[in-house]
N, C-alpha and C positions, 0 to 999 in steps of 0.2 A: 449262616445261614438265621432268618426268622425265621418262622411262626404263631401267622398269628389266630387270633381262635383255632386255633390246632388244628391248621392250614398252611401252608406253605407257603410265604410274601416272597417269592421267585424276587420281586423287582427291589429289594432290602440285601439281598444278598453279597458278598462283596470276597470279591480275590487278594491276596495280601500277601507281595510274595517279600520277602524275607528278606531285611536290609544290616542286620546288625548281626547275626550267626555265621561263623565261618563253621563250613563240612555241616553235618548231621549230629542235630543237636535238640532235638525229641522238646525237652520242657524250656531251653532259650526260647526256640522259636515260636512254643503255646505264651510265654513271657513276652515276649514281642508284640506280637499278635492281638492278644486281648488290649494290651495294654495301647496299641495308635486304634484299635477300634472302641474302646469304651474313654477315647480321648475327644474322640473325635467325636462320638455321640455329646459329651458335654458340651464343646465346644463349641455346638451347635445347637447347643439347647433342645435337643429332642432329650422324646424320654426314655428312661429308662428303663428294661425290660423287666420281667414278674423275675424268668428261671433261668438263668446262663446252667445250658447244659456242656459243659466238657468233656471230648470225646476219650478219652484214658483214664486211669486209674488214679492213685493217690499224688503220685508224679505229678502229672501235669495239673490236675487239682491245686495241688499246690503250687509251681507255675504261675496259672492263672489269677488264684487270689492275690500273689504276692507285685501283679499286675491293676487288683484293684484298689490294694492296700496304697500304691502309691499314686491315686488318681484318688482315694481316702471314699472308697461305692466301697468297702467292705463291709456288710448289713446291706448294705439302701440296694442288694437285690441278690434272690436266692441263688447259691452255687455249687451245682453237683456237678461231681461227676461221674460216668459211665462206663467200666472197665469191661471189655470182653468176652473175657472169657467165659465166669457166671454171668452178665447182668449184672455183678454189681455194684452198686451207686452207694457211693463213698460222699460224706457233705465234709468240711473241710474242719480239725481238727479234731474226728472222733481216726481213730485208727480201729473200727470191727468195720465193714461193708450195712447196708441194707441190702436184704434179701425179698425182691417184692413178686409173689406171687407170678408166674411166668404166663399168666388167665389173666393178667390181672389191665382195667385201662389200660392204666395210667401208664405199668412198665410196657404195652405196646404204643401207647403214642412216645413216649420216653425213645423206644427206638427207634418208632419211624420220624422223628427228628435229629438222631444218630445216624441213619442209614442213606439219612436224605443228605445228609454232608458227606459222610461218603461216595454219596453219588458225585454229588460239586466237584468236587476236593479231588474222585480221579475222573471226570472230564475232564476237568482243567490240564494235570498231566498228560491227559490223552493230546491234546487239545497241541501243548505247547511240544511235544514227543510228533507229531504231526509235521506242525513247522520246523519244526528240527530240520523234521525227513524233505520235507519239501525245496528245504535252501539246497540252491547249488552255486557251483562256479560261475552262474551267466550269477549269484547279488553280485557279483563285487566289481560289475562292468560296470561302469558309468556310463550314463546315454542309454543303460537299458533295463526299463524298471521294473515292477509287479505284472503291471498287465502282460509285455511283451515274453518277461519271461517264461509266465504259465502257458502262454501262444504256443511258444518257441516247444516244453516242454508237451506240449497236448496236441500239439501234428505230430512229433515227433518222437517223444518218450522218454528219450534223457536227452544230456548232452553230449552225449559219445555220441547218439542219433544225432544229433543237430552236425557235430562234426566231421559223417560218415556223409552230409543232407549235399545236394550241390544247390552251391550260393542262389541260382538259378532260382528253386523254388523256395530256397530262406528270404532268400528279395520278395517275393510275390506274396509271401505272410507278413514280415513288416515292412517290410519299405526301402529303399533302396538306402539311405543314412544312416541307419539301423544293423542293416544288415554289412556296412563297410566294419561300425564299429566294433560288430559282432567277430568279423571274422579274425582285424586286429588282436584284440583281446587276444582269442582264443590259438592265434600264430596261422592263419588261414590265409594269410591276404595273399 
């Protein structure tokens, strides 16, 4: 996520699929994402942000800082971690967090950035979950594409209903050739 002039810059948002981490490891995932994001910024000769806000406490902040060190960016951009429980602000190397007045405009902006990151991340996970739920037995049939699958599911509601449908009704919807392919794959020929 990127904020410019205290406003979200959605065109600069990026999703990352974790590639090198097996299983749930928040710290290693954070380290990978920060490394990939800032390596790309360097490779494309983009300007660095003034402030990098990490969603998490000391552990996440340390992971992000390790990535910046690998890229020789330590000290070239400010970095903080925001721990959710008490809205604690962590700085690299400091053991004691900073507590900012709850009514502070600074804290409100930091929390707005963090909350937007949560919203963006949750939307990605919901979209992935929806995509998985939409996948069906129809996706594995050669000759039946996404558009045909969607037409069938829209008309009949489920693969079971397609199986029970009159072949003539299916043919009217998707054509003779695709109906043959579909019925053969579903063992209804």
